[in-house]
C-alpha angles and dihedrals in degrees: 000000000000117000117191135136092214109086091203091055091047091053095043096048092043093049094048094046090053090050092048094051109111094211121047110234092019093103127063114183125207116197123202120190094209143351096277091052091050093051091046091052091050091049091050090051091050092047094049100036092244117155117277121230117277088217138002124218106199129191111224099210112056131139116253106007109029123214089261091053092052092044091054092050093048093048089057089068110083092202088067094053092105094042112106111231112197120193121213118197137175088214116089097194123122093229091064091051093046093051092049094047092047089052092055107273114150093211140357123211132179108242107264116244099213138049090240092055091047090049091053091047091049092050092050093048092048093050090052097043097043091047092057098035113136134154113269126211117256115255134181104176133083119226117269 
């Protein structure tokens, strides 16, 4: 799942992830235009028993629900404990990274500024995620 309020970034990351996938048809991308859309899609998947994302790429700076807001909501769902959540931010400061990691992000990257850098990031994320892919149990409850 890619969550970003910038339609150009959604397209670019989606396109480059598809190109980086080693096996055609192995990758199914879910795009969410903002944090509320991402959470709604996760809730729909939980309600219908649809597969949950194997990884979530989450923009930090979005209007409405920020990346940290969405991260906090996702980390309340025990069925997403094993799901890598990767934060992308335009900010390069250590405080942003520390806040995201403390909130449960698995990694924080500064948004790459070129297609080549995004392609390398996508390939690295895919290698990591596909290598540890395993079916997760269905869940429908948040943590207490």
